[in-house]
C-alpha angles and dihedrals in degrees: 000000000000120000112246116239125236089252090053090054095042095049098066090041090056089048092053091051091050090052091051091050088050090054090053091047088052090052091050093050095058116115091229101057114125129215090251094051090047091051092051094048090049089049090061088059092054126014112197096201092055114006093187090067095061130077091259090054092049092050090048091050090051091053092046091055088048090050093051089050089050090051088058094045100043106110096207096034086227094138096237093135102024094051091048088058100039091053098061090041089060095040094052094064095033112051105011091039092054094045090050088052090052092050094052089049090051093047099042115005091170093054097071110128120225113244 
């Protein structure tokens, strides 16, 4: 029995994540979704009280781990690969996360959960 490579293990995991995102997208596209429901779903993407718990935070963490691995593997230690991964990791939780938070507050200002 051949040992599966990391890529062989990561590929189906990425596929599962994409299917899960498609399910969320399908829920959002329904005609009967309310502002409160939309706000709650978006809050699952970015949690203001603890951004690492939300989907954006998990994706940022994944990119950060990839960037750290790239730092170790870059032959010239010039940051071409690692910086290209660190930057989107930071941006995911900064700009899109903050905008998602503003959207949830506009849609359902009373629904903000206490930290």
